[in-house]
C-alpha positions in Angstrom: 76.9 110.3 -71.4 76.2 107.8 -73.9 77.8 108.7 -77.7 75.3 110.1 -79.6 77.2 109.0 -83.1 79.2 106.3 -84.4 82.1 108.4 -84.6 81.4 109.6 -80.8 81.5 105.7 -80.3 84.6 104.7 -82.0 86.6 107.7 -80.5 85.5 106.1 -76.8 86.6 102.5 -77.6 89.9 104.2 -79.2 90.9 105.9 -76.0 89.8 103.1 -73.8 92.2 100.9 -75.5 94.9 103.2 -75.9 94.1 103.7 -71.9 94.6 99.7 -71.2 97.6 99.4 -73.3 99.4 101.8 -71.5 98.1 100.5 -68.2 100.0 97.3 -69.3 96.4 95.6 -69.8 97.1 94.4 -73.5 94.7 91.3 -73.6 91.9 93.7 -72.6 93.0 96.7 -74.8 93.1 93.9 -77.8 89.4 93.3 -77.2 88.4 97.1 -77.3 90.5 97.4 -80.9 88.7 94.5 -81.9 85.5 95.9 -81.5 87.0 99.0 -83.1 87.8 97.1 -85.9 84.5 95.8 -86.7 82.8 99.3 -85.8 85.1 100.8 -88.7 84.3 98.3 -91.0 80.8 98.9 -90.6 80.8 102.6 -91.0 84.1 103.1 -93.3 84.2 100.3 -95.6 86.6 97.2 -95.3 89.3 98.6 -97.4 88.9 102.3 -95.7 91.9 103.6 -94.3 90.7 104.3 -91.1 89.8 100.3 -90.9 93.1 99.7 -92.2 94.6 101.7 -89.3 92.9 99.4 -86.7 93.9 96.1 -88.6 97.3 97.6 -87.8 96.7 98.4 -84.2 95.4 95.2 -83.7 98.6 93.5 -85.7 101.1 95.4 -83.5 99.5 94.4 -80.4 99.1 90.7 -81.3 103.0 90.6 -81.9 103.7 92.1 -78.6 101.3 89.7 -77.2 102.5 86.6 -79.3 106.3 87.5 -78.0 105.2 87.1 -74.5 103.4 84.2 -74.8 106.1 82.4 -77.0 108.5 83.1 -73.8 105.8 81.0 -71.9 105.9 77.9 -74.1 102.0 78.8 -74.9 102.7 77.9 -78.2 99.3 77.5 -79.8 98.0 80.7 -78.2 100.6 82.8 -79.8 100.2 81.1 -83.1 96.5 81.9 -83.2 97.6 85.4 -83.0 100.1 85.3 -85.4 98.3 83.7 -87.9 96.1 86.4 -87.7 98.7 88.9 -88.5 99.7 86.9 -91.5 96.3 87.7 -92.7 96.1 91.3 -92.3 99.6 91.7 -93.6 99.7 89.6 -96.5 98.8 92.2 -99.1 99.9 95.4 -100.1 98.0 98.8 -99.0 97.4 101.5 -101.4 98.5 104.3 -98.8 102.5 104.5 -98.8 102.9 105.1 -95.0 100.4 102.4 -93.9 102.1 100.1 -96.5 105.4 100.6 -94.8 103.8 99.8 -91.4 102.3 96.7 -92.6 105.9 95.4 -94.1 107.4 96.4 -90.1 104.9 94.5 -88.5 105.4 91.7 -91.0 108.8 91.8 -89.8 108.2 91.4 -86.6 105.7 88.7 -87.3 108.3 86.5 -88.9 110.9 87.2 -86.1 108.4 85.9 -83.6 107.7 83.0 -85.7 111.1 82.4 -85.7 111.6 82.5 -82.1 108.4 80.2 -81.7 109.8 77.6 -84.5 113.0 77.3 -82.8 111.8 76.7 -79.2 109.6 74.0 -80.8 113.1 72.3 -82.3 112.0 73.1 -86.0 114.9 74.9 -86.6 114.5 74.6 -90.5 111.4 75.9 -90.1 112.8 79.0 -87.9 115.7 79.7 -90.6 113.0 80.3 -93.5 111.1 82.8 -91.1 114.0 84.7 -90.4 115.1 84.8 -94.1 111.7 86.3 -94.8 112.3 88.9 -92.1 115.9 89.4 -93.7 114.1 90.3 -97.3 112.1 92.6 -95.7 114.7 94.7 -93.9 116.8 94.6 -97.1 113.6 95.6 -99.4 113.3 98.5 -96.5 116.8 99.5 -96.6 116.6 98.6 -92.5 120.1 98.4 -91.9 120.1 99.0 -87.9 118.0 95.7 -87.7 120.6 93.5 -90.3 123.7 92.5 -87.5 120.7 90.8 -85.3 119.0 89.3 -88.1 122.6 88.0 -89.5 123.5 86.8 -86.3 120.2 84.9 -85.9 120.5 83.0 -89.0 124.0 82.3 -88.2 122.6 80.9 -84.8 120.4 78.9 -86.7 122.7 77.6 -89.2 125.3 76.7 -86.1 122.1 74.7 -84.6 121.7 72.5 -87.9 125.8 72.0 -87.4 126.1 74.3 -90.9 129.1 76.1 -89.2 130.7 77.2 -92.3 127.3 78.9 -93.4 127.1 80.4 -89.6 130.5 82.1 -89.7 129.8 83.8 -92.8 126.5 85.2 -91.5 128.4 86.0 -88.4 131.2 87.7 -90.7 128.1 90.0 -92.5 126.7 90.9 -89.0 130.1 92.1 -88.4 130.7 94.2 -91.4 127.6 96.1 -91.3 127.6 96.7 -87.6 131.4 98.4 -87.7 130.3 100.2 -90.9 127.2 101.7 -88.9 129.6 102.3 -85.6 131.6 104.1 -87.5 129.0 106.7 -89.3 129.1 104.6 -92.7 125.9 103.5 -94.4 126.4 100.2 -96.4 124.1 100.4 -99.5 123.2 96.9 -99.2 124.3 93.5 -97.0 127.0 92.7 -98.7 128.3 96.1 -100.0 132.0 96.7 -98.3 132.4 93.1 -97.4 136.2 92.5 -97.5 136.2 88.9 -98.3 139.9 88.5 -98.3 140.1 89.8 -94.7 136.3 88.8 -93.5 136.9 89.1 -89.8 139.3 92.2 -89.3 140.5 91.4 -85.7 141.0 94.9 -84.4 138.1 96.1 -82.1 136.3 99.2 -82.7 137.6 101.1 -79.3 134.5 103.8 -78.2 136.1 106.6 -79.0 136.3 105.4 -82.9 132.5 105.4 -82.9 130.8 108.0 -84.9 130.1 111.4 -82.7 126.4 111.1 -84.2 126.1 108.2 -82.2 123.9 108.6 -78.9 125.3 107.4 -75.7 122.6 104.7 -75.2 122.9 103.6 -78.8 126.8 103.3 -78.3 126.5 100.8 -75.3 124.1 98.8 -77.0 126.5 98.8 -80.2 129.3 97.9 -78.3 127.4 95.0 -76.5 126.5 93.3 -79.7 129.7 93.8 -81.5 131.2 92.3 -78.7 128.7 89.4 -78.9 129.4 89.0 -82.7 132.9 88.6 -81.8 132.2 85.9 -79.4 129.8 84.2 -82.3 132.7 84.5 -84.7 134.8 82.8 -82.1 132.5 79.7 -81.4 131.9 78.8 -85.0 135.6 78.9 -85.7 136.1 76.8 -82.8 133.6 74.3 -84.3 135.5 74.4 -87.5 138.7 73.5 -85.5 140.4 76.7 -86.6 141.7 77.0 -83.1 144.4 80.0 -83.8 141.8 81.9 -85.3 139.2 81.3 -82.9 141.6 82.1 -79.8 142.4 85.4 -81.1 138.6 86.3 -81.7 137.8 85.2 -78.1 140.6 87.5 -77.3 139.3 90.5 -79.3 135.3 90.0 -77.9 137.2 90.3 -74.3 138.8 93.3 -75.2 135.8 94.9 -76.5 133.7 94.3 -73.6 136.2 95.3 -71.0 137.1 98.6 -73.1 133.6 99.7 -73.6 131.7 98.0 -70.9 133.7 98.0 -68.1 135.7 95.1 -66.4 132.6 94.2 -64.4 130.2 93.4 -66.9 128.8 90.1 -66.9 129.8 89.1 -70.6 133.1 89.2 -69.7 132.9 86.1 -67.5 131.0 84.3 -70.4 133.4 85.1 -73.2 136.5 84.4 -70.9 135.1 81.1 -69.7 135.0 80.5 -73.6 138.2 81.3 -74.2 139.9 79.0 -71.6 137.7 75.8 -73.0 139.2 76.9 -76.2 142.5 76.9 -74.9 142.3 73.5 -73.6 140.5 71.9 -76.5 143.6 73.5 -78.5 146.1 72.4 -76.2 144.5 68.6 -76.3 144.3 68.7 -79.9 148.0 69.9 -80.5 149.0 67.1 -78.0 147.2 64.3 -79.6 148.7 65.6 -83.1 152.2 65.1 -81.4 151.4 61.7 -80.3 150.1 60.8 -83.9 153.6 61.4 -84.8 153.3 65.0 -85.9 150.4 64.4 -88.4 147.8 67.6 -88.0 144.0 66.5 -87.4 141.8 67.8 -89.7 140.7 71.3 -89.6 139.8 74.5 -91.5 142.9 76.6 -91.4 142.5 80.4 -91.8 143.8 80.2 -95.4 140.8 77.6 -96.0 138.8 80.1 -94.2 139.0 83.0 -96.7 138.9 80.6 -99.5 135.5 79.5 -98.2 134.8 83.2 -98.0 135.7 83.9 -101.8 133.4 81.1 -103.0 130.6 82.5 -100.9 131.0 86.0 -102.5 131.3 84.4 -106.1 128.0 82.5 -105.4 126.5 85.5 -104.2 127.0 87.7 -107.0 126.3 85.0 -109.2 122.8 84.3 -108.4 121.6 87.3 -107.4 121.9 90.4 -109.2 122.4 93.7 -107.1 124.8 91.7 -104.3 121.6 90.9 -102.3 121.6 87.4 -100.5 119.7 84.4 -102.1 116.0 84.8 -100.9 113.8 81.9 -100.1 110.1 82.8 -100.6 108.4 86.2 -100.8 107.9 88.1 -97.4 
């Protein structure tokens, strides 16, 4: 039968949208959500909680669709969805629960924009977007997401050739991840970071992970930890610190083999990276000997520690509360 009231009609639209979304038909579900939003605007008013809920539903689905479109290089369509999300999430909401949801969705928006700008070759724009995502994560104290965000920032700095900055952000990801794995709760992005010995080359073994961490989450954490070590090794290699990078490659390999098994696909990637670095290091040492034993320019471990100390001092001086520098509002 046909709905008799507006409330019934909205309930039918909502039910159809949910069913379509559950079936994986997200594009058609989005059409129903838009129709639902228009009805709620007319029935409840533009600023009503019910209307806002419909907007947040659309924002969530737009983020999912945009992520899929970006992987297909359909940037124009993805950008249209993300700009809609930017408008929907730009302003604070009076309801605290909805406002928290808005901020989380806005963080996802900036992550999508990061991926899109990087895929388009605009690394600097991507860096600005991911720093906005980081700002939201820090404000909401979403610590579990910080290691991934710092690794993303590190990758972007690396793409710009700023390998010292990339290395610093990989260190931050490592320190926070290790604390989370061992049951710690860092109070901020820089809390507990040991700048005198930032790498801490001893792997976290499976038995050392807090028993409060679930089995599936433990596997994900070990995977991320090994990737973090690998990224650190890559940046150390870029900086010419071969003794440090070889050690870190070995730690990455050990982390995978002990935590994920000897057949894990990451093991091949890490072993290949170690082999290439060993060859480059040997070639570098040979060239140094041929040049009369004069060492070639590189960033030594001592210099790396000095860079860390300078970086820490700059952070504490520029931003109170030991939070990283933020560029622009989220």
